[in-house]
DRENPA-3360 file (N, C-alpha, C; in nm, 2 decimals, always signed):
BEGIN
1 = MKNFIRLF = +3.45/+0.91/-4.36/+3.54/+0.82/-4.29/+3.63/+0.90/-4.19 ~ +3.68/+1.02/-4.23/+3.76/+1.09/-4.14/+3.68/+1.13/-4.01 ~ +3.55/+1.17/-4.03/+3.47/+1.20/-3.92/+3.45/+1.08/-3.83 ~ +3.44/+0.96/-3.88/+3.43/+0.84/-3.80/+3.55/+0.82/-3.72 ~ +3.67/+0.83/-3.78/+3.80/+0.81/-3.71/+3.81/+0.92/-3.60 ~ +3.78/+1.04/-3.63/+3.78/+1.15/-3.52/+3.69/+1.12/-3.41 ~ +3.57/+1.07/-3.44/+3.47/+1.04/-3.34/+3.52/+0.92/-3.25 ~ +3.58/+0.82/-3.32/+3.63/+0.70/-3.25/+3.75/+0.75/-3.15;
9 = IALVALFT = +3.84/+0.83/-3.20/+3.95/+0.87/-3.12/+3.90/+0.96/-3.00 ~ +3.80/+1.04/-3.02/+3.74/+1.12/-2.92/+3.68/+1.03/-2.81 ~ +3.61/+0.93/-2.85/+3.54/+0.84/-2.76/+3.64/+0.76/-2.67 ~ +3.75/+0.71/-2.74/+3.85/+0.64/-2.67/+3.92/+0.73/-2.57 ~ +3.95/+0.86/-2.61/+4.01/+0.95/-2.51/+3.92/+0.98/-2.40 ~ +3.79/+1.00/-2.42/+3.69/+1.03/-2.32/+3.69/+0.92/-2.22 ~ +3.67/+0.79/-2.26/+3.67/+0.68/-2.17/+3.80/+0.66/-2.10 ~ +3.91/+0.69/-2.16/+4.04/+0.67/-2.09/+4.05/+0.78/-1.98;
17 = LQSVSAQN = +4.01/+0.90/-2.01/+4.01/+1.00/-1.90/+3.92/+0.97/-1.79 ~ +3.81/+0.92/-1.81/+3.72/+0.88/-1.70/+3.78/+0.78/-1.62 ~ +3.84/+0.67/-1.68/+3.89/+0.57/-1.60/+4.02/+0.61/-1.52 ~ +4.10/+0.70/-1.58/+4.21/+0.75/-1.51/+4.17/+0.84/-1.39 ~ +4.07/+0.92/-1.41/+4.03/+1.01/-1.30/+3.98/+0.93/-1.18 ~ +3.91/+0.81/-1.20/+3.86/+0.73/-1.10/+3.97/+0.65/-1.03 ~ +4.09/+0.63/-1.09/+4.19/+0.55/-1.03/+4.25/+0.61/-0.91 ~ +4.23/+0.74/-0.89/+4.29/+0.81/-0.77/+4.18/+0.83/-0.67;
25 = AKWTKGPT = +4.07/+0.76/-0.68/+3.96/+0.78/-0.58/+4.00/+0.73/-0.44 ~ +3.97/+0.81/-0.34/+4.00/+0.77/-0.20/+3.91/+0.85/-0.11 ~ +3.90/+0.80/+0.01/+3.82/+0.87/+0.12/+3.91/+0.98/+0.17 ~ +3.85/+1.10/+0.18/+3.92/+1.21/+0.25/+3.88/+1.23/+0.39 ~ +3.76/+1.18/+0.42/+3.70/+1.19/+0.55/+3.61/+1.07/+0.57 ~ +3.63/+1.00/+0.68/+3.54/+0.88/+0.71/+3.59/+0.76/+0.63 ~ +3.50/+0.67/+0.61/+3.36/+0.66/+0.64/+3.33/+0.63/+0.79 ~ +3.23/+0.69/+0.84/+3.18/+0.67/+0.97/+3.04/+0.63/+0.97;
33 = VSGSTITG = +2.99/+0.57/+1.08/+2.85/+0.53/+1.09/+2.79/+0.59/+1.22 ~ +2.67/+0.64/+1.21/+2.59/+0.69/+1.32/+2.45/+0.63/+1.30 ~ +2.41/+0.54/+1.40/+2.29/+0.47/+1.38/+2.30/+0.37/+1.26 ~ +2.22/+0.39/+1.16/+2.23/+0.31/+1.04/+2.27/+0.39/+0.92 ~ +2.33/+0.51/+0.94/+2.37/+0.59/+0.83/+2.52/+0.60/+0.82 ~ +2.58/+0.58/+0.71/+2.72/+0.58/+0.68/+2.75/+0.71/+0.60 ~ +2.84/+0.79/+0.65/+2.88/+0.92/+0.58/+3.03/+0.92/+0.56 ~ +3.07/+1.00/+0.46/+3.21/+1.02/+0.43/+3.23/+1.12/+0.32;
41 = MATGLGSG = +3.35/+1.16/+0.29/+3.39/+1.24/+0.18/+3.49/+1.17/+0.10 ~ +3.47/+1.17/-0.03/+3.56/+1.10/-0.13/+3.60/+1.20/-0.23 ~ +3.72/+1.17/-0.29/+3.78/+1.26/-0.40/+3.83/+1.17/-0.51 ~ +3.85/+1.22/-0.62/+3.91/+1.15/-0.73/+3.80/+1.07/-0.81 ~ +3.68/+1.10/-0.80/+3.57/+1.03/-0.87/+3.54/+1.10/-1.00 ~ +3.50/+1.03/-1.10/+3.45/+1.08/-1.22/+3.30/+1.10/-1.21 ~ +3.23/+1.09/-1.32/+3.08/+1.10/-1.32/+3.02/+0.96/-1.30 ~ +2.90/+0.96/-1.24/+2.83/+0.84/-1.20/+2.79/+0.75/-1.31;
49 = PFEVQIQG = +2.70/+0.66/-1.29/+2.63/+0.63/-1.17/+2.71/+0.56/-1.06 ~ +2.67/+0.58/-0.93/+2.74/+0.53/-0.82/+2.66/+0.43/-0.75 ~ +2.73/+0.33/-0.68/+2.66/+0.23/-0.60/+2.75/+0.20/-0.49 ~ +2.70/+0.17/-0.37/+2.78/+0.12/-0.26/+2.74/-0.02/-0.22 ~ +2.84/-0.10/-0.18/+2.82/-0.23/-0.12/+2.85/-0.22/+0.03 ~ +2.76/-0.25/+0.11/+2.78/-0.25/+0.25/+2.78/-0.39/+0.31 ~ +2.88/-0.43/+0.37/+2.89/-0.56/+0.43/+2.92/-0.55/+0.58 ~ +2.88/-0.65/+0.66/+2.90/-0.65/+0.80/+2.80/-0.75/+0.86;
57 = QYDCVNKG = +2.76/-0.71/+0.98/+2.66/-0.80/+1.06/+2.55/-0.71/+1.11 ~ +2.43/-0.77/+1.13/+2.32/-0.70/+1.19/+2.25/-0.79/+1.29 ~ +2.17/-0.72/+1.37/+2.09/-0.79/+1.47/+1.96/-0.70/+1.49 ~ +1.86/-0.76/+1.53/+1.73/-0.70/+1.55/+1.69/-0.72/+1.70 ~ +1.65/-0.61/+1.77/+1.61/-0.62/+1.91/+1.46/-0.57/+1.92 ~ +1.38/-0.66/+1.98/+1.24/-0.62/+1.99/+1.21/-0.53/+2.11 ~ +1.09/-0.49/+2.13/+1.06/-0.39/+2.24/+1.08/-0.45/+2.37 ~ +1.09/-0.59/+2.38/+1.12/-0.65/+2.51/+1.27/-0.67/+2.53;
65 = SNTPGSAN = +1.35/-0.60/+2.45/+1.50/-0.61/+2.45/+1.55/-0.75/+2.43 ~ +1.47/-0.83/+2.35/+1.51/-0.96/+2.31/+1.56/-0.96/+2.17 ~ +1.64/-1.06/+2.13/+1.69/-1.08/+1.99/+1.62/-1.20/+1.94 ~ +1.51/-1.19/+1.87/+1.43/-1.31/+1.84/+1.50/-1.41/+1.74 ~ +1.60/-1.36/+1.66/+1.66/-1.44/+1.56/+1.74/-1.55/+1.63 ~ +1.74/-1.67/+1.57/+1.81/-1.79/+1.64/+1.96/-1.77/+1.63 ~ +2.01/-1.71/+1.53/+2.15/-1.69/+1.52/+2.20/-1.56/+1.57 ~ +2.10/-1.47/+1.62/+2.13/-1.34/+1.66/+2.20/-1.26/+1.55;
73 = WSNLNVYI = +2.33/-1.24/+1.56/+2.40/-1.16/+1.45/+2.40/-1.23/+1.32 ~ +2.35/-1.17/+1.22/+2.34/-1.22/+1.08/+2.43/-1.14/+0.99 ~ +2.47/-1.21/+0.88/+2.55/-1.14/+0.78/+2.47/-1.04/+0.70 ~ +2.53/-0.92/+0.67/+2.47/-0.82/+0.60/+2.55/-0.80/+0.47 ~ +2.48/-0.79/+0.36/+2.54/-0.76/+0.23/+2.44/-0.70/+0.14 ~ +2.45/-0.56/+0.13/+2.35/-0.49/+0.05/+2.42/-0.40/-0.05 ~ +2.36/-0.38/-0.16/+2.40/-0.28/-0.27/+2.30/-0.17/-0.27 ~ +2.34/-0.05/-0.27/+2.25/+0.06/-0.27/+2.30/+0.17/-0.37;
81 = PIDPKKTG = +2.22/+0.21/-0.47/+2.26/+0.32/-0.56/+2.26/+0.45/-0.48 ~ +2.36/+0.53/-0.51/+2.36/+0.66/-0.44/+2.38/+0.77/-0.54 ~ +2.36/+0.89/-0.49/+2.38/+1.02/-0.57/+2.46/+1.11/-0.48 ~ +2.59/+1.10/-0.48/+2.68/+1.18/-0.39/+2.67/+1.33/-0.44 ~ +2.68/+1.41/-0.34/+2.67/+1.56/-0.36/+2.81/+1.61/-0.38 ~ +2.85/+1.67/-0.49/+2.98/+1.73/-0.51/+2.99/+1.86/-0.45 ~ +3.10/+1.88/-0.36/+3.13/+2.01/-0.30/+3.28/+2.03/-0.33 ~ +3.31/+2.13/-0.41/+3.45/+2.15/-0.45/+3.50/+2.03/-0.53;
89 = GNFKISVT = +3.61/+1.97/-0.49/+3.66/+1.85/-0.56/+3.62/+1.73/-0.49 ~ +3.54/+1.74/-0.38/+3.50/+1.62/-0.30/+3.35/+1.58/-0.32 ~ +3.32/+1.46/-0.30/+3.19/+1.41/-0.31/+3.14/+1.37/-0.16 ~ +3.03/+1.43/-0.12/+2.98/+1.39/+0.01/+2.89/+1.27/-0.01 ~ +2.92/+1.16/+0.06/+2.85/+1.04/+0.05/+2.77/+1.01/+0.18 ~ +2.65/+0.99/+0.16/+2.56/+0.96/+0.28/+2.46/+0.85/+0.24 ~ +2.47/+0.74/+0.31/+2.38/+0.62/+0.27/+2.32/+0.56/+0.40 ~ +2.19/+0.54/+0.40/+2.13/+0.48/+0.51/+2.10/+0.33/+0.48;
97 = IPSQCDHA = +2.15/+0.24/+0.57/+2.13/+0.10/+0.55/+1.99/+0.06/+0.58 ~ +1.92/+0.00/+0.49/+1.78/-0.03/+0.51/+1.77/-0.14/+0.62 ~ +1.68/-0.12/+0.71/+1.66/-0.22/+0.82/+1.63/-0.36/+0.76 ~ +1.69/-0.46/+0.82/+1.67/-0.60/+0.79/+1.57/-0.67/+0.88 ~ +1.52/-0.59/+0.98/+1.43/-0.65/+1.08/+1.29/-0.68/+1.02 ~ +1.22/-0.78/+1.08/+1.09/-0.82/+1.04/+0.98/-0.71/+1.08 ~ +1.00/-0.64/+1.18/+0.90/-0.54/+1.23/+0.96/-0.40/+1.23 ~ +0.88/-0.31/+1.20/+0.93/-0.17/+1.19/+0.96/-0.11/+1.33;
105 = NWTFLTRN = +0.90/-0.16/+1.44/+0.93/-0.11/+1.57/+1.04/-0.18/+1.64 ~ +1.11/-0.27/+1.57/+1.23/-0.33/+1.63/+1.35/-0.24/+1.60 ~ +1.45/-0.25/+1.69/+1.58/-0.17/+1.67/+1.67/-0.25/+1.59 ~ +1.73/-0.19/+1.48/+1.82/-0.25/+1.39/+1.96/-0.21/+1.43 ~ +2.04/-0.31/+1.46/+2.18/-0.29/+1.51/+2.28/-0.34/+1.40 ~ +2.39/-0.27/+1.39/+2.50/-0.32/+1.30/+2.63/-0.32/+1.37 ~ +2.72/-0.40/+1.31/+2.86/-0.40/+1.36/+2.95/-0.45/+1.25 ~ +3.08/-0.43/+1.26/+3.18/-0.48/+1.17/+3.15/-0.44/+1.02;
113 = LSITLYQN = +3.11/-0.31/+1.00/+3.07/-0.27/+0.87/+3.19/-0.23/+0.78 ~ +3.18/-0.26/+0.65/+3.27/-0.21/+0.55/+3.19/-0.16/+0.43 ~ +3.25/-0.07/+0.36/+3.18/-0.01/+0.24/+3.28/-0.01/+0.12 ~ +3.22/-0.05/+0.01/+3.29/-0.05/-0.12/+3.22/+0.05/-0.21 ~ +3.29/+0.13/-0.28/+3.23/+0.23/-0.37/+3.25/+0.19/-0.52 ~ +3.14/+0.18/-0.59/+3.14/+0.14/-0.73/+3.10/+0.26/-0.81 ~ +3.16/+0.27/-0.93/+3.12/+0.38/-1.03/+3.12/+0.31/-1.16 ~ +3.01/+0.33/-1.23/+2.98/+0.26/-1.36/+3.01/+0.11/-1.36;
121 = GQVVIPST = +2.98/+0.05/-1.24/+2.99/-0.09/-1.23/+3.13/-0.14/-1.19 ~ +3.23/-0.05/-1.17/+3.37/-0.08/-1.14/+3.40/-0.03/-1.00 ~ +3.48/-0.11/-0.93/+3.52/-0.07/-0.79/+3.62/+0.05/-0.81 ~ +3.59/+0.16/-0.74/+3.67/+0.27/-0.74/+3.74/+0.30/-0.60 ~ +3.67/+0.26/-0.50/+3.73/+0.26/-0.36/+3.70/+0.12/-0.30 ~ +3.81/+0.04/-0.29/+3.78/-0.10/-0.23/+3.73/-0.10/-0.09 ~ +3.69/-0.21/-0.05/+3.63/-0.23/+0.08/+3.71/-0.16/+0.19 ~ +3.64/-0.07/+0.26/+3.70/+0.01/+0.37/+3.62/-0.01/+0.50;
129 = PVQ = +3.69/-0.04/+0.61/+3.62/-0.05/+0.74/+3.55/+0.08/+0.77 ~ +3.43/+0.07/+0.83/+3.36/+0.19/+0.87/+3.38/+0.21/+1.02 ~ +3.42/+0.33/+1.06/+3.45/+0.36/+1.20/+3.32/+0.40/+1.27;
% end
């Protein structure tokens, strides 16, 4: 019984420490976008798994420089699992937005992007505009 109580207390302490460490999560650099790749540095994260939600708008341009979609700019809302690389106390985050275009040779454009970082299914960095 004593071992069970010790184990229970240790597990509660472990989960409390993980949630406390993630409460101070923030961007230290970025996030910025180049093409369809968003990068940034974050600190205050615990251990994964991590996922990002990217929201914004996208458009597709064909080889004739036309936008075949009737509405042109469409809403973008994707969730992507990530594996950030830890360097010192920071995590380097790099995620490429998958093209939403019908054809591989069309140009995928984005605008008004924001990124939300999730850890273990919980928001650790709320929606942040991407520069």
